[in-house]
N, C-alpha and C positions, 0 to 999 in steps of 0.2 A: 317537337321542338323545332326550331329553326334550322339547326344543323342537320337533324333527320330529314326534314323537307328538302334540304339542298341536296343531300346525298341521294335521296330517292329521285329527284329531278335529274341528278346526273346519271344515275343508273338507267333511268328511262330513255334518256338521250342516247346513251351508249347501246341500248337495245334497239332503238329504231334506226340507228347509223352505225352498223358493224365497221364500217371503215374508219370511223372515228375511233372506236376501241382498238382496232388493229394499229392504226397510226400512233395512238398514245402508247401502246404496248411495245411498238417497234422502237420508238424514240426513247422509252425508258430503258429497254434492253441495250440498245445500241450505245447509249450514253454510259451505262453501267460497264459495258465491255471495252470501252476505249482504253487502251494501254494497259489492260489487264495482262497478267503474266501469261495466260493461254494464248493471247494475241501473238506473243513472241514465240511460243511454242509452236503454234501454227506456221509462223514465218519459217522456223527452224526445220520443221517437217517438210515444208514445201521445197527446201533446199535439198533435202535427202531423198524424198519420195516423189517429188515432182508436184507442180502447182495444182494439177487436176485432182489427183488423190487427196492432197492436203486440204484443198477447198472442200471436196466432197465430205471428207471426214469431219472437218470443222463445222461445215454447214449442218450435218446430221447431228453432231454432238450438241450444237447450239439449239437445234430444233427439239431434240429429246429433252435437254435441259429445261427449255421453255415450257414444253408440254407438261412435264413432271411438276415444274414450279406452279404453273396455272392449275393443274390438278389439286395439288396440295392446298393452294389458295381457296379453291372452291370448298375443299373439305374442312379447312380450318374455319373459313368464314360461316360455316353451319354451327359451329360450336361456341363462337365469341361474338359479342356485340360489335358492330361496326366502329363505334368510337373507340373501343378497346384495341382494335387492329390498327386504327389511325394512330393512336397513342404509341403502341409498340413499334410501328413502322418509324414514326418521328424519333423515338428513342434509339433505334438502330441506326438511323441516319446520322443522329448526334454522335453516337459512338464512333462511327466510321470517320465523321468529321474530326473528332478529337485525335484519332489514329493519324489521319493525314496532316493535321496541323503539327502534331509531334513529329512526324516524318520531315515535314517542311522545315521546322525549327532545328532539327538535328542534321540537316543536310549541310555539307560543307560548300562554301563558295567555289563556283567552278566545277562542281560535280555534275556529271552527265546522267540524269535520272533514266534516260531511254538505254544507255550503255549498261547501267547497273541492272535494270529489268532484263535486258537481253542475257546478260551473265547469269541472272537467276534462271532463266528459261533454259539456257544451255546446260546448267547443272541439273535441272529437271529432267531434261531429254537425256542426259547421260546416266542419270539414275534409273531411267526406264529400261536401260540395257540396249540402246541403240548401237549397232556394230561399230565398233571403233570409237565409241563414247560421243558421237554427234555426227552432225552432217558430214557427208563424205565417207563415213565409215573408215576413217583413218587412212584412206587412199586418195591423196590429194590429185592425182592425175586421172582418176577414174572417170570415164565418159558416161554421162546419164542420157537416156534417150530423148528427154526434153531440152538438152543443151544444144 
């Protein structure tokens, strides 16, 4: 069919040009992670542990997540037809779009979404048992080596 031919042509183009595949994956992952709660957690960890350790940990975690997701994608693609995977992907995106639309319509005028997300991240950090419940470890005047 026409769709299968187009998918095969795109797959061949990606195999011939790995930079294109890398670029597409980088953009998709980057867009997916913008303003995710983990972004705020990384910010809070950088305040407590320093920017170098927080960056390294965040970078390694995202890399591990990406490798696991890509590996799972390869395994799943061997068991299901490409059209079914495309349909499932579209359905998942529509579900997320519905969640975001609901969140948008439930938001109060003047509400700061970034402040709300950072509060959620602070709660997540506190739940993980960071000393003192968050950045600073409860000691406001503590001098850190990176300051």
